[in-house]
N, C-alpha and C positions, 0 to 999 in steps of 0.2 A: 479409676473412672475412665471410661473409654472416651477418646477424643472424637468430637463431632466432625464428620467430613461431609460437606454438602455434595450431593450427587444430582446429576441431571435427570429429569424425568421427561418422557415423551409428552409433548403437548398436543399435537394434532397433525394434520396433513396440509394445512395452508402454507403458502410460500412464506408468509411472515413467521409462522410458528416454526417452520423448518430452519429459517435463518436465525431465529432466536436460539433454537436448539443447537445449531452448529456453532454459534458464538459461545454458548455455555460449554459445549464440549471442548472447544479450542482453549477456553480459559482453564479447563481442567487438564490440558495437555493431551487430550484424546483426539489427536488430529486425524487419524484414519477414519474414525467414526464421523467426525465433522465433514471430512471430504465426501463420504458416502451421502450424507444429508444434502450437502451442497450440490453434488452431482445430480441428485434427485430433483432439486429445484431447477437446475438447468434443463433437465429433461422435460419437465412440465411447463417451465417458464423460460424459454430460450432467450428472452430479452431482459432477464433480471440482472441489471447492472450490479446490484448488491451481491448477488451470488458469485458473479465473476470476480468482483473485488475481493470477496472473502476467500475464494479459491486461490486467487493469486497471492494473497497475503500469507496463506498457509504454506503454499509452495515456496514463497520467499523465505519464510522462517525455516523451512526444511532444506533450504539451499538447492531447490529444484528449479533452477533459474529458467531453463527452457520452457518448462510448464507454466511458470509464473508469467513469463513474457506473453505466452499465448493468451492467458486470461486477461492481462492488462491491455493487450492490443485489441482484444474483442470488445472491451469497454469503449475504446476509441472508435471502433467500427459502429457500435450501437449508438453512440452519442458523441460525435466529433467535437461538440462544443463543451463537453465536460472535461475540466482540466485534470481530473484524477487519473484518467487513462495514460496520457503522456507523462504525468508526474511519476506514476508507479513504474511505467516502462523505463523512464530515465533512471530510477532508483536501481532497477535490475542491471541496466547497462553500467551504471557506476560500480556496482558490486563486482561485476565480472571484468571490469577494466576496459570496457568499450567507451572511452571517454568522449569521442566525437559524437557517437549516438546519444550518449547521456546529455551532452551539451545541447544537441538539437532538440531532444525531447523536453528538457527543462525549459528551453526557450519557448517551445510550443505551449507548455503549461502556463508560463508567465504571460504569453500573448492572450491566452483564454481567460486568465484571472490574474491581474497584476497585483493582487493583494494576497496571493497564495503564499503564506509564510513558509510552508514546507518546501516550496519550489526555490525560494531564496536560500533556505538552509541547504538544500540539495546542491544548488549552484556553488555555495560556499564550500561544501564538502568536495565537490568536483575540483574547484580551483586549488584547494589544499592538496589534493592528491596530485595535481599537476604542478605543485610547488609555486603557484601564483598567489602568494600569501596576501599581497595588497588587495587583489581582486576578491579573495575569500573574505577578508575583513569587511570590504564594502558590502558584499552580499549578506553577511551576518548582521551588519549594522542596519541594512534595509529590513531584515526580518525583525530586528528589535524595534525599529520605528513602527512597524505594523502591530507588533505584540510585545509590549515591554515586559510581560510576565513570562515570556518563553524561557524554558529551561534547556540549556544546551548540553546537558549531560549525555544525551543519546547521539549527539552529532558525530562523535569521534568513534566510528566503528571500524 
């Protein structure tokens, strides 16, 4: 008996439908197709924060850090009060070893939302990479205080 493999079908042309399609394509590992859909969203809706976030996340997965940075910085330009832009920018800087820029952006993210668990985790990761283990533990504890159900399995990349 043949194994059922779900496939994505085209839904329509609205921004929401294209975002859903790009998400489904990404889940199937079809990143190039997802990028095409997301770039189409950006062309028709240049202020779509979700499209820039999704583009940046795909570029981050593909280790295309310069392109990811552009997308995440665009989010910050579109909405400077949204913590996700600085948070994701900090994540890229952390991955490429720009620790000072990562620190600055994590701090911006926390100033915008002091309950952003992922920002505390990011600060903990940063401090671990800097071998400041006591500070890392403090940040991880702050994340746990905000969300006691958090799973730290993905922390150590």
